[in-house]
One Martini backbone bead per residue (centre of mass of N, CA, C, O) as a GRO file, in nm:
protein
  222
    1MET     BB    1   7.316   0.281  -1.380
    2ILE     BB    2   7.086   0.133  -1.610
    3TYR     BB    3   6.831   0.285  -1.842
    4ASN     BB    4   6.754   0.167  -2.131
    5GLY     BB    5   7.073   0.235  -2.190
    6ASN     BB    6   7.096   0.462  -1.980
    7PRO     BB    7   7.244   0.671  -1.789
    8THR     BB    8   7.275   0.814  -1.507
    9PRO     BB    9   7.126   1.077  -1.384
   10LYS     BB   10   7.131   1.414  -1.252
   11ALA     BB   11   6.834   1.563  -1.294
   12ILE     BB   12   6.652   1.340  -1.367
   13PRO     BB   13   6.423   1.176  -1.229
   14LEU     BB   14   6.363   0.842  -1.198
   15ARG     BB   15   6.045   0.860  -1.218
   16GLU     BB   16   6.095   0.962  -1.522
   17TYR     BB   17   6.338   0.817  -1.662
   18LYS     BB   18   6.212   0.520  -1.673
   19HIS     BB   19   6.021   0.606  -1.936
   20LEU     BB   20   6.259   0.607  -2.117
   21PRO     BB   21   6.412   0.541  -2.382
   22ASN     BB   22   6.647   0.507  -2.583
   23LEU     BB   23   6.857   0.800  -2.669
   24SER     BB   24   7.030   0.715  -2.892
   25GLY     BB   25   7.003   0.924  -3.174
   26LYS     BB   26   6.784   1.117  -3.069
   27THR     BB   27   6.511   1.327  -3.100
   28ILE     BB   28   6.428   1.601  -2.877
   29LEU     BB   29   6.116   1.701  -2.713
   30GLU     BB   30   6.053   1.946  -2.464
   31LEU     BB   31   5.781   2.032  -2.261
   32GLY     BB   32   5.961   2.235  -2.110
   33ASN     BB   33   6.189   2.385  -1.889
   34LYS     BB   34   6.394   2.151  -1.752
   35GLY     BB   35   6.477   2.165  -1.395
   36ASN     BB   36   6.722   2.187  -1.121
   37ALA     BB   37   6.963   2.176  -0.877
   38TYR     BB   38   7.123   1.956  -1.075
   39GLY     BB   39   6.995   2.072  -1.346
   40LEU     BB   40   6.950   1.996  -1.676
   41TYR     BB   41   6.792   1.779  -1.873
   42ARG     BB   42   6.953   1.818  -2.131
   43ASP     BB   43   7.225   1.692  -2.028
   44ASP     BB   44   7.117   1.400  -2.002
   45TYR     BB   45   7.042   1.351  -2.294
   46LEU     BB   46   7.324   1.408  -2.418
   47LYS     BB   47   7.481   1.199  -2.247
   48ALA     BB   48   7.294   0.960  -2.380
   49GLY     BB   49   7.310   1.044  -2.709
   50ALA     BB   50   7.155   1.256  -2.825
   51LYS     BB   51   7.124   1.425  -3.118
   52SER     BB   52   6.889   1.618  -2.997
   53TYR     BB   53   6.775   1.931  -2.828
   54HIS     BB   54   6.448   2.058  -2.731
   55CYS     BB   55   6.257   2.342  -2.600
   56THR     BB   56   5.967   2.474  -2.430
   57ASP     BB   57   5.890   2.822  -2.319
   58LEU     BB   58   5.778   3.125  -2.185
   59ASN     BB   59   6.062   3.196  -2.048
   60GLY     BB   60   6.314   3.152  -2.257
   61LEU     BB   61   6.513   2.963  -2.124
   62ASP     BB   62   6.785   2.782  -2.214
   63GLY     BB   63   6.676   2.791  -2.527
   64ALA     BB   64   6.385   2.824  -2.532
   65ILE     BB   65   6.099   2.810  -2.701
   66LEU     BB   66   5.880   3.072  -2.777
   67VAL     BB   67   5.563   2.924  -2.702
   68ASP     BB   68   5.216   2.898  -2.733
   69LEU     BB   69   5.018   2.609  -2.651
   70ARG     BB   70   4.736   2.746  -2.751
   71SER     BB   71   4.821   2.710  -3.034
   72GLU     BB   72   4.738   2.589  -3.351
   73THR     BB   73   5.064   2.658  -3.450
   74ALA     BB   74   5.290   2.542  -3.265
   75ALA     BB   75   5.426   2.325  -3.438
   76GLU     BB   76   5.517   2.511  -3.670
   77ARG     BB   77   5.701   2.690  -3.491
   78ILE     BB   78   5.891   2.464  -3.402
   79LYS     BB   79   5.986   2.376  -3.678
   80GLU     BB   80   6.108   2.650  -3.757
   81ALA     BB   81   6.309   2.679  -3.511
   82THR     BB   82   6.457   2.380  -3.562
   83GLY     BB   83   6.427   2.221  -3.850
   84ILE     BB   84   6.210   2.007  -3.745
   85GLU     BB   85   5.942   1.805  -3.825
   86SER     BB   86   6.021   1.564  -3.622
   87PHE     BB   87   6.022   1.347  -3.334
   88ASP     BB   88   6.119   1.073  -3.149
   89ILE     BB   89   6.081   1.247  -2.873
   90VAL     BB   90   5.808   1.337  -2.651
   91THR     BB   91   5.776   1.544  -2.358
   92ASN     BB   92   5.554   1.532  -2.046
   93PHE     BB   93   5.687   1.669  -1.757
   94GLY     BB   94   5.467   1.870  -1.625
   95MET     BB   95   5.303   2.064  -1.856
   96SER     BB   96   4.997   2.032  -1.935
   97GLU     BB   97   4.868   2.153  -1.663
   98HIS     BB   98   4.960   2.464  -1.760
   99ILE     BB   99   4.746   2.449  -1.991
  100PRO     BB  100   4.441   2.597  -2.081
  101VAL     BB  101   4.464   2.415  -2.357
  102GLN     BB  102   4.453   2.086  -2.417
  103ARG     BB  103   4.417   2.033  -2.718
  104THR     BB  104   4.669   2.190  -2.828
  105PHE     BB  105   4.877   2.027  -2.685
  106TYR     BB  106   4.813   1.738  -2.807
  107LYS     BB  107   4.837   1.831  -3.097
  108CYS     BB  108   5.135   1.905  -3.087
  109VAL     BB  109   5.246   1.629  -3.021
  110HIS     BB  110   5.132   1.486  -3.270
  111ASN     BB  111   5.261   1.688  -3.496
  112LEU     BB  112   5.571   1.613  -3.373
  113SER     BB  113   5.509   1.325  -3.478
  114HIS     BB  114   5.595   1.013  -3.592
  115VAL     BB  115   5.616   0.718  -3.700
  116GLY     BB  116   5.736   0.581  -3.385
  117SER     BB  117   5.699   0.778  -3.191
  118ILE     BB  118   5.754   0.897  -2.854
  119MET     BB  119   5.517   0.954  -2.582
  120VAL     BB  120   5.558   1.126  -2.272
  121HIS     BB  121   5.351   1.103  -1.977
  122TRP     BB  122   5.344   1.335  -1.674
  123THR     BB  123   5.058   1.383  -1.464
  124PRO     BB  124   4.815   1.491  -1.283
  125ARG     BB  125   4.556   1.388  -1.101
  126ALA     BB  126   4.247   1.397  -1.031
  127ARG     BB  127   4.201   1.537  -0.716
  128MET     BB  128   4.514   1.579  -0.706
  129PHE     BB  129   4.756   1.782  -0.614
  130HIS     BB  130   4.635   2.062  -0.523
  131GLU     BB  131   4.896   2.234  -0.438
  132HIS     BB  132   5.001   2.269  -0.738
  133GLY     BB  133   4.843   2.530  -0.801
  134MET     BB  134   5.074   2.722  -0.678
  135HIS     BB  135   5.236   2.627  -0.967
  136GLY     BB  136   5.012   2.639  -1.212
  137SER     BB  137   4.801   2.410  -1.188
  138ILE     BB  138   4.506   2.340  -1.376
  139PHE     BB  139   4.500   2.044  -1.522
  140HIS     BB  140   4.366   1.726  -1.433
  141ALA     BB  141   4.369   1.396  -1.506
  142GLU     BB  142   4.191   1.146  -1.578
  143ASP     BB  143   4.240   0.807  -1.587
  144ASN     BB  144   4.088   0.782  -1.892
  145PHE     BB  145   4.214   0.977  -2.096
  146PHE     BB  146   4.450   0.813  -2.238
  147ASP     BB  147   4.270   0.595  -2.347
  148LYS     BB  148   4.100   0.779  -2.532
  149LEU     BB  149   4.336   0.900  -2.693
  150THR     BB  150   4.447   0.634  -2.804
  151ILE     BB  151   4.196   0.544  -2.960
  152ALA     BB  152   4.145   0.800  -3.140
  153ASN     BB  153   4.474   0.773  -3.256
  154ASN     BB  154   4.604   0.491  -3.264
  155TYR     BB  155   4.779   0.422  -3.040
  156ARG     BB  156   5.050   0.285  -2.867
  157ALA     BB  157   5.079   0.120  -2.555
  158LEU     BB  158   5.373   0.074  -2.393
  159SER     BB  159   5.245   0.234  -2.134
  160PRO     BB  160   4.997   0.227  -1.956
  161PRO     BB  161   4.800   0.385  -1.759
  162TYR     BB  162   4.928   0.495  -1.431
  163PRO     BB  163   4.994   0.525  -1.115
  164ASP     BB  164   5.244   0.774  -1.010
  165GLY     BB  165   5.403   0.917  -0.806
  166ASP     BB  166   5.335   1.087  -0.535
  167ASN     BB  167   5.146   0.865  -0.420
  168GLY     BB  168   4.966   0.842  -0.696
  169ARG     BB  169   4.925   1.154  -0.824
  170ILE     BB  170   5.023   1.030  -1.091
  171ILE     BB  171   4.998   1.010  -1.446
  172THR     BB  172   5.123   0.753  -1.671
  173CYS     BB  173   5.265   0.730  -2.014
  174VAL     BB  174   5.346   0.536  -2.319
  175LEU     BB  175   5.344   0.642  -2.655
  176GLN     BB  176   5.270   0.542  -3.003
  177LYS     BB  177   5.290   0.621  -3.326
  178GLN     BB  178   5.116   0.461  -3.619
  179GLU     BB  179   4.989   0.717  -3.773
  180ASP     BB  180   4.947   0.955  -4.045
  181THR     BB  181   4.726   1.160  -3.887
  182GLU     BB  182   4.486   1.330  -3.778
  183PHE     BB  183   4.387   1.484  -3.512
  184VAL     BB  184   4.195   1.359  -3.230
  185TRP     BB  185   3.911   1.541  -3.072
  186HIS     BB  186   3.678   1.524  -2.833
  187ASP     BB  187   3.459   1.714  -2.664
  188TYR     BB  188   3.445   1.525  -2.401
  189PHE     BB  189   3.742   1.557  -2.302
  190ARG     BB  190   3.690   1.805  -2.115
  191GLN     BB  191   3.567   1.605  -1.885
  192LEU     BB  192   3.877   1.473  -1.827
  193PHE     BB  193   3.907   1.731  -1.631
  194TRP     BB  194   4.047   1.899  -1.352
  195TYR     BB  195   3.994   2.199  -1.188
  196ASN     BB  196   4.241   2.409  -1.036
  197GLU     BB  197   4.167   2.686  -0.851
  198LEU     BB  198   4.441   2.752  -0.706
  199TRP     BB  199   4.596   2.884  -0.948
  200GLU     BB  200   4.468   3.177  -0.923
  201LYS     BB  201   4.679   3.226  -0.661
  202SER     BB  202   4.925   3.218  -0.826
  203PRO     BB  203   5.214   3.348  -0.952
  204ASP     BB  204   5.168   3.227  -1.239
  205ALA     BB  205   4.913   3.385  -1.311
  206GLU     BB  206   5.050   3.663  -1.325
  207LEU     BB  207   5.266   3.588  -1.529
  208PHE     BB  208   5.079   3.494  -1.754
  209LYS     BB  209   4.933   3.761  -1.793
  210LYS     BB  210   5.189   3.914  -1.888
  211LEU     BB  211   5.278   3.732  -2.127
  212ILE     BB  212   4.980   3.734  -2.287
  213GLN     BB  213   4.798   3.988  -2.247
  214SER     BB  214   4.550   3.812  -2.116
  215GLN     BB  215   4.228   3.674  -1.988
  216ASP     BB  216   4.180   3.467  -2.236
  217TRP     BB  217   4.307   3.170  -2.162
  218PHE     BB  218   4.073   2.941  -2.275
  219THR     BB  219   4.159   3.029  -2.571
  220PRO     BB  220   4.244   2.978  -2.864
  221ILE     BB  221   4.510   3.046  -3.087
  222PRO     BB  222   4.669   3.097  -3.396
   0.00000   0.00000   0.00000
């Protein structure tokens, strides 16, 4: 079966894969080292003809770029590591909820996109998927967050935000950058996320503490 001109994937679940545009000749940045029992997402992208694939993760596995997405300069570090100034497609398949500072995450996505780039977001909805906290899920987005983000940065919503996957517990959207402008984040955006306290009891919390060697998790770093 063909999805937007892409062949059937082996590892990427169809609930995520269906949101991707045609991958042929595209440069891909995946936020999070994504994979499962069927393989790495990377292999599906390359099989579909992607020009290049890079991913980031604090685990540093499978060639992932080791970068802390709480950093104000995360995008610059990724550019330096890859030699790529911006990417055709940036994906957030369940990564943003694991980042203690939401602003720096979405700033990184913005700064690694050029005019015409496609940004795919797939993340838990507020007050839903509570048990995902045991897998390190910290912040779940309110249904109107991506609408506000789109307006603030004049993105084009190729697929407006809507409940998707896991019985509607996920919110997903596909956005396109239209202008080469500075990233805009309003202070009130912080109110558009629900804090999942269960994550504090997760193994990921202990791992995160060891990786960043600090308990001041919710403060941006240089």
